[in-house]
Structures are given as C-alpha cells and as structure tokens.
C-alpha positions in Angstrom: 106.2 73.1 28.0 103.0 72.0 26.3 100.0 70.7 28.2 100.4 67.4 26.3 103.9 67.1 27.6 102.9 68.1 31.2 100.3 65.3 31.2 102.6 62.7 29.7 103.8 59.7 31.8 107.5 60.1 31.9 109.7 57.0 31.3 112.6 55.8 29.2 114.8 58.6 27.8 114.2 62.2 27.0 116.6 64.6 25.3 116.1 68.3 25.5 118.1 70.4 22.9 117.8 74.1 22.4 119.4 77.5 21.6 117.0 79.7 23.6 118.2 79.8 27.3 114.9 80.7 29.1 112.7 78.1 27.5 115.4 75.5 27.5 115.9 75.9 31.3 112.2 76.2 32.1 111.4 73.0 30.1 114.1 71.1 32.0 112.7 72.4 35.4 109.2 71.5 34.4 110.2 68.0 33.4 112.1 67.5 36.7 109.0 68.7 38.6 106.7 66.4 36.6 109.1 63.5 37.4 108.9 64.3 41.1 105.1 64.3 40.9 105.2 60.9 39.1 107.2 59.3 41.9 110.8 59.8 40.8 112.1 60.5 44.3 115.8 60.5 43.6 118.0 62.4 41.1 121.6 61.7 39.9 123.3 64.6 38.1 126.2 64.1 35.6 128.1 66.9 33.8 129.6 65.6 30.6 133.0 66.9 29.7 135.6 65.4 27.3 136.7 61.9 28.5 133.4 61.3 30.4 132.9 57.7 31.4 129.6 56.7 29.8 130.2 53.0 30.6 130.3 53.7 34.3 127.1 55.8 34.0 125.2 53.1 32.2 126.6 50.4 34.6 125.4 52.4 37.5 122.0 52.9 36.0 121.4 49.1 36.0 121.9 49.1 39.8 118.9 49.2 42.0 118.6 52.3 44.2 118.6 51.8 48.0 116.7 55.0 48.7 113.9 55.4 46.1 112.0 53.2 43.8 112.4 55.6 40.9 115.3 57.8 39.9 116.0 60.6 37.4 119.4 60.3 35.7 120.1 63.9 34.8 122.9 64.1 32.2 124.0 67.5 31.0 126.2 67.6 27.8 128.3 70.7 27.2 129.6 69.6 23.8 127.8 67.8 20.9 128.1 64.0 21.1 130.5 62.2 18.7 129.6 59.1 16.8 130.9 56.7 19.5 129.0 58.5 22.3 125.8 58.4 20.2 126.2 54.6 19.7 126.7 54.1 23.4 123.6 56.1 24.2 121.5 54.3 21.6 122.6 50.9 23.0 121.9 51.9 26.6 118.4 53.2 25.7 117.4 49.8 24.3 117.8 48.2 27.7 117.1 51.2 29.9 115.6 50.1 33.3 111.9 50.9 33.8 112.5 52.5 37.2 114.9 55.2 35.9 114.2 58.2 33.7 117.2 59.3 31.5 117.0 63.1 31.1 119.7 64.3 28.6 120.2 68.0 27.8 122.4 70.0 25.5 122.3 73.8 25.2 123.1 74.6 21.6 125.4 77.7 21.2 123.6 80.6 19.5 124.3 80.8 15.7 125.3 77.1 15.4 125.0 76.1 11.7 122.3 73.5 11.0 124.8 71.1 9.5 126.5 70.9 12.9 123.3 69.5 14.4 123.0 66.6 11.8 123.6 64.2 14.7 120.2 64.9 16.1 118.6 63.1 13.1 120.6 59.9 14.1 119.0 59.7 17.6 116.9 56.6 18.2 113.1 56.8 17.7 112.6 55.3 21.2 113.9 58.5 22.7 111.6 61.5 23.2 113.3 64.5 21.6 112.3 68.0 22.7 113.8 70.7 20.5 113.6 74.3 21.9 113.8 76.9 19.2 114.0 80.7 19.3 110.6 82.4 19.0 110.4 84.2 15.6 110.2 88.0 15.9 106.7 88.2 14.6 105.4 85.8 17.3 107.3 87.5 20.2 104.6 90.1 21.0 102.0 87.4 21.4 104.3 85.3 23.5 104.9 88.4 25.8 101.2 88.9 26.2 100.7 85.3 27.2 103.6 85.5 29.6 102.1 88.7 31.1 98.8 86.8 31.7 100.7 84.2 33.6 101.8 87.0 35.9 98.1 88.0 36.2 98.6 91.2 34.2 97.7 92.2 30.6 100.0 93.9 28.1 98.4 95.9 25.2 99.4 94.9 21.7 101.4 98.1 21.2 103.3 97.7 24.5 104.0 94.1 23.6 105.4 95.1 20.2 107.6 97.8 21.8 108.9 95.5 24.5 109.7 92.9 21.8 111.7 95.4 19.8 113.5 96.7 22.9 114.7 93.2 24.0 115.0 91.8 20.5 114.5 88.1 21.2 116.2 88.0 24.6 113.4 86.4 26.6 115.3 86.7 29.9 115.6 90.5 29.5 111.9 90.6 28.4 110.7 88.8 31.5 112.8 91.1 33.7 111.1 94.1 32.1 107.7 92.6 32.8 108.7 92.1 36.4 109.9 95.7 36.7 106.5 96.9 35.3 104.7 95.0 38.1 107.1 96.2 40.8 106.8 99.8 39.6 102.9 99.8 39.8 101.7 96.7 41.8 98.1 97.8 41.8 97.8 98.1 38.0 96.5 95.1 36.0 96.8 96.5 32.4 100.0 98.0 31.1 100.2 100.0 27.8 103.1 101.7 26.0 102.9 104.8 28.3 103.7 102.8 31.4 106.5 101.1 29.5 108.0 104.6 28.6 107.5 105.7 32.2 109.4 102.7 33.4 112.3 103.4 31.1 112.4 107.0 32.2 112.2 106.2 35.9 114.8 103.5 35.8 118.1 105.0 37.0 119.9 103.3 34.1 119.4 100.2 31.9 121.7 98.4 29.5 119.7 100.2 26.7 120.7 103.6 28.2 124.3 102.4 27.8 124.0 101.9 24.1 122.1 105.3 23.8 125.1 107.0 25.4 127.4 105.3 22.9 125.1 106.4 20.0 125.3 110.0 21.4 129.1 109.6 21.3 129.3 110.6 25.0 132.1 108.5 26.5 131.9 110.1 30.0 128.2 109.2 30.2 128.8 105.7 28.9 131.4 105.0 31.6 129.2 106.5 34.3 126.3 104.2 33.3 128.6 101.2 33.4 129.7 102.2 36.9 126.2 102.9 38.1 124.9 99.5 36.7 127.7 97.8 38.5 126.8 99.5 41.8 123.2 98.4 41.3 124.2 94.8 41.0 124.2 94.2 37.3 126.6 91.5 36.0 129.1 92.0 33.2 127.4 89.3 30.9 124.1 91.1 31.3 125.5 94.3 29.8 127.6 92.5 27.2 124.7 90.7 25.5 123.3 94.0 24.3 126.7 95.5 23.3 127.6 92.3 21.5 124.3 92.3 19.6 124.8 96.0 18.5 128.4 95.4 17.6 127.4 92.4 15.4 125.1 94.8 13.6 127.9 97.4 13.2 130.4 94.9 11.8 127.8 93.8 9.3 126.9 97.5 8.4 130.6 98.4 8.0 131.0 95.6 5.5 128.0 97.0 3.6 129.7 100.4 3.5 133.1 99.0 2.4 131.2 97.4 -0.6 129.3 100.7 -1.1 126.0 99.0 -0.5 122.9 100.8 0.8 122.3 100.3 4.6 118.5 100.4 4.3 117.9 96.7 3.7 120.1 95.9 6.8 118.2 98.4 9.0 114.9 96.9 7.9 116.1 93.4 8.6 117.3 94.5 12.0 114.1 96.4 12.7 116.1 99.5 13.5 113.7 102.4 14.3 113.8 105.2 11.7 114.5 107.7 14.5 117.7 105.8 15.5 119.1 105.4 12.0 120.9 108.8 11.6 122.7 108.4 15.0 123.6 104.8 14.2 125.1 105.8 10.8 127.1 108.6 12.4 128.5 106.3 14.9 129.2 103.7 12.3 131.2 106.1 10.2 133.2 107.4 13.1 135.2 104.2 13.3 136.9 101.9 10.8 135.6 98.4 9.7 138.6 96.9 11.5 137.8 98.8 14.7 134.3 97.3 14.8 135.6 93.8 14.1 138.2 94.1 16.9 135.6 95.6 19.3 133.3 92.6 18.8 136.2 90.1 19.4 137.0 92.1 22.6 133.5 91.5 24.0 134.1 87.7 24.0 137.3 88.2 26.0 135.6 90.5 28.5 132.7 88.0 28.8 135.1 85.2 29.8 136.7 87.5 32.4 133.3 88.5 33.8 132.4 84.8 34.3 135.8 84.1 36.1 137.3 85.3 39.3 138.7 88.3 37.4 135.4 90.2 37.4 137.1 93.5 38.6 139.3 93.4 35.6 136.3 92.7 33.4 134.5 95.8 34.6 137.6 97.9 34.0 137.9 96.6 30.5 134.2 97.1 29.8 134.6 100.8 30.9 137.5 101.1 28.5 135.6 99.5 25.7 132.5 101.6 25.9 134.6 104.8 26.2 136.4 103.8 22.9 133.1 103.0 21.2 131.7 106.4 22.2 134.8 108.3 21.2 134.8 109.1 17.4 138.0 108.3 15.5 137.5 110.7 12.6 140.9 109.8 11.1 139.8 106.2 10.7 136.3 107.0 9.4 135.1 105.6 6.1 
C-alpha cells in the first residue's frame, strides 16, 4: 500500500479489486489496520454469495452501533456484481453514514479477460477504487530487493533476477524463499546468487525439484518427492500451482508442434533457460497434445479435492499424475 494511502483519512466506501493474491490480501490487512488506528473499533464481516441480501446489509448499516462509535463494514464478494447489485451499491454509497467505513473486496480470478471487468468502469466516483495488478516480470527483481530490505537484508541484482525467474510471478512463493534464506543463515545480511544456489541444494525437496524429476522422466523420484513434501507439511495447492503453470506451457507448446511452428518464440516469451530447453522438448514430445490437455484439466480436479475433506485422495491422485507425466508414452509422441 502506498504511503499516500497509509496517511489517508479513511471514510465512505473503498473497493479493493485484484488478481495478485499477496498484494491483494496485504492491502486489505493494511486498510483494516489503518481503520483501527483511526478509531474504527468494530468490524462487521459479510461473505457475498448468490442470493445475498444487500437490502438487509444497507438497512443494518444505518443503525447506530451500541459498542463503538465507528465501524468497518467488511464485504467480501466471491463473484463479480451484476447490474442490479451495482445499482444497489451505488445508491447506498450516496447516503452512507459518516461513522461507518464500507470496505468492499473482490479477488479477480487469474486470466480473467478485461471485458469481464467492464463493470469496474461503472463504479461511482465517490468510491475509492484500489486496483491490485500483477507486477510485470521486468519489475519483479526490483520488487524482491525492496521486499528483502523490509526484512532487513539485501539481495544482489543477480540473486533477485534468479529468484524472480524461479518463482515466475508467484509473490507468495518468492516471499517464502526470502524467509528460507534468512532462516538458513540468520547472521548474514547480504545474499547473492551463491547463497540462493546453496539454499536450493540444501533444501530436502522443493516444488521445483518435483518438476525437475518430471523433466528427467524419472517417475519413481517424482512420486518420492511428492511423498516427502507431504510429510514435510506442504499442501496440495502449493505443489499444483507450479505443475499447472508448467502444464499450461506444455499445452501451448504442443499446439505449436501440431502446427509445425518453431518453439523458440514461446521459450523466449516464457523465459525458459537455454539449459532447460532440450529436456523440456524431450518431455514435450514424449506425450501427445491430448495428453497434455487432459493433464492440465486433471490439476483443477485435484486442486478442488486438495481444498476439500478428501485431501488423502488428492495426494494419491497427485502421485498418479506426476508418475504419468514423468513416464514417456513413445507410442503417442508427435
């Protein structure tokens, strides 16, 4: 959150919209903290699902609180608002009580087309809109260096670039790696690429090691890494974000091959290291285009299981998936 926003007197209505989870959640946390510091002593939380009663919320907001002079009305939308909901919100904001802060939030799904966010332009001017956007790849190393300074350490430019490439825009994963660097060597204040390499080598296994095993087409090792990461407390979704990212690339690459197009432009766009390209192309050609498409669809199903009470089944299916990915199917190759 910017210094200007931190110093702003909070009142009326604020809507936070974003497709980058770390900054989205941190911005909301900082707004709630600023509100507490500005005397908003009470908070009401509403989770908006289909059929939500907006009339009841707005009627309740006009009632005086018995416990605190100022209240944050924290409204979390899980779906984009329709025209009727937008109209209700706009009308409510025009007569919103001065002793209440309306904090609306909507986490945009990654990859949502811009046209599906056209409703944002129809929001009233009286509302403070905060849009959280993904950090462009070329700005990520600088962001990582700034973040490291907040943790009272410094990261060399080369190390920041390498960490940005490893985590490829996943800020939560990048922050975890920074924390691991500190834990690995608490006395050190400056970290360069050598310490980053040492951390990767000393770590028992990481999600990146899992994809390396798949690239090596070593199903036994891939399954062993999944089992080890599970034992070390990793969650299924934490592993799946990396697999899903790589499978998205493989689906795209397989369509290039089926159209007999060169893969080089795609590898450049994806910032794939030259050293990884031969192994990636070997793995790509060891499965059919349909296989890659079906594998990507499978990750979504496993992710849903991993977030439910069927997490044991999710782990079993994840083991099965990585074993299949790492086992060449020569008969189905391009």
